[in-house]
Each structure stands twice: as C-alpha cells, then as structure tokens.
MARGU-647153 format. One line per field, with one value per residue (C-alpha): residue in three letters; residue number from 1; x, y, z; chain. Coordinates in Angstrom, 1 decimal. Each point is the difference from the previous one (the first is absolute). Last residue first. Example, Ala and Ser with C-alpha at 12.3 -4.5 7.8 and 13.67 -1.06 7.14 Angstrom:
aa	(ser;ala)
i	(2;1)
X	(13.7;-1.4)
Y	(-1.1;-3.4)
Z	(7.1;0.7)
ch	(A;A)
//
This chain:
aa	(gln;asn;gln;his;gly;lys;gln;asp;ile;thr;ser;glu;ile;thr;arg;ile;met;asp;val;asn;arg;thr;asn;phe;val;tyr;asn;leu;cys;ile;ile;tyr;his;ile;ile;lys;ile;asn;leu;cys;phe;met;arg;arg;gly;asn;lys;asn;phe;cys;glu;asn;tyr;lys;glu;asp;thr;glu;gln;phe;his;lys;val;leu;trp;gln;lys;leu;tyr;glu;leu;met)
i	(72;71;70;69;68;67;66;65;64;63;62;61;60;59;58;57;56;55;54;53;52;51;50;49;48;47;46;45;44;43;42;41;40;39;38;37;36;35;34;33;32;31;30;29;28;27;26;25;24;23;22;21;20;19;18;17;16;15;14;13;12;11;10;9;8;7;6;5;4;3;2;1)
X	(-24.2;-3.1;-1.6;3.3;0.3;-3.6;0.5;3.3;-1.8;-2.8;2.5;1.7;-3.3;-1.2;3.6;-0.4;-3.4;1.4;3.0;-2.1;1.9;-3.0;0.6;3.9;0.5;-2.9;0.8;3.8;-0.8;-2.6;2.2;3.0;-2.3;-1.0;3.5;1.1;-3.1;0.5;3.8;-1.0;-2.3;2.7;2.7;-2.0;2.9;-2.2;1.4;3.1;-2.0;-2.4;2.6;2.0;-3.2;-0.8;3.4;-0.2;-3.5;1.3;2.7;-2.5;-2.3;2.7;1.1;-3.5;-0.7;3.3;-1.1;-3.4;1.5;2.4;-2.8;-1.9)
Y	(17.9;-0.5;-2.8;-2.0;0.1;-1.1;-3.1;-0.9;0.3;-2.3;-2.4;-0.3;-0.2;-3.0;-1.7;0.7;-1.6;-3.1;-0.2;0.3;1.5;2.1;2.7;0.2;0.1;2.1;2.7;-0.1;0.6;2.7;1.8;-0.1;1.4;2.8;1.0;0.1;2.1;2.4;0.2;0.9;3.0;1.0;0.2;1.9;0.0;-0.7;-2.6;-1.0;-0.4;-2.1;-2.2;-0.2;-1.0;-2.6;-1.5;-0.1;-1.6;-2.5;-0.9;-0.1;-2.2;-2.6;0.0;-0.7;-2.7;-1.7;0.0;-1.2;-2.8;-1.0;-0.2;-2.4)
Z	(4.4;2.3;-2.0;-0.2;3.8;0.3;-2.2;1.9;3.4;-1.6;-1.3;3.4;1.9;-2.1;0.5;3.8;0.0;-1.8;2.5;3.1;3.0;0.3;2.8;0.2;-3.7;-0.8;2.6;-1.0;-3.6;0.6;2.5;-2.5;-2.8;2.3;0.8;-3.6;-1.0;2.9;-1.1;-3.4;1.1;2.5;-2.5;-2.8;-2.5;-2.9;-2.3;2.0;3.2;-1.6;-1.5;3.3;1.9;-2.6;0.4;3.8;-0.3;-2.5;2.7;2.7;-2.1;-0.7;3.6;1.1;-2.5;0.8;3.7;-0.7;-2.2;2.8;2.5;-2.3)
ch	(A;A;A;A;A;A;A;A;A;A;A;A;A;A;A;A;A;A;A;A;A;A;A;A;A;A;A;A;A;A;A;A;A;A;A;A;A;A;A;A;A;A;A;A;A;A;A;A;A;A;A;A;A;A;A;A;A;A;A;A;A;A;A;A;A;A;A;A;A;A;A;A)
//
C-alpha cells in the first residue's frame, strides 16, 4: 500500500514538472505556471496523507487529470 502511494506521488510529481515546462514554454508566464505546479503538489500530498485509500486516490487522480485537460 505504502509503495503504491510512493509510486503514485513520484508519477504525479514528474507529470506536474512536465506540465509546468509545457505551460511555461507555451505562454512564458513563470509565476502563473509555478502556482499551478505548487497547487498540484499540495493536492497530491494532501490526499495521500489524509486518505491512504487506493480507490479514493485513483478517483482523485482521474479528477485531477480531467481538470488538467479542461484548463488547457
């Protein structure tokens, strides 16, 4: 369980870094992109430490992914 959470966090942090770079390359607004990156980190950490429920995390993961696509 803990290993899954660790892998989930690492995966999302890497994806967040990629999305930040993509955002910055598109519009050059560093602070705007950085704020999105920080918020995403906080959301990930918050849910991992507060739920520790794999099904809940998968639901959250898909929600974050959907919202990310809507904002692009």
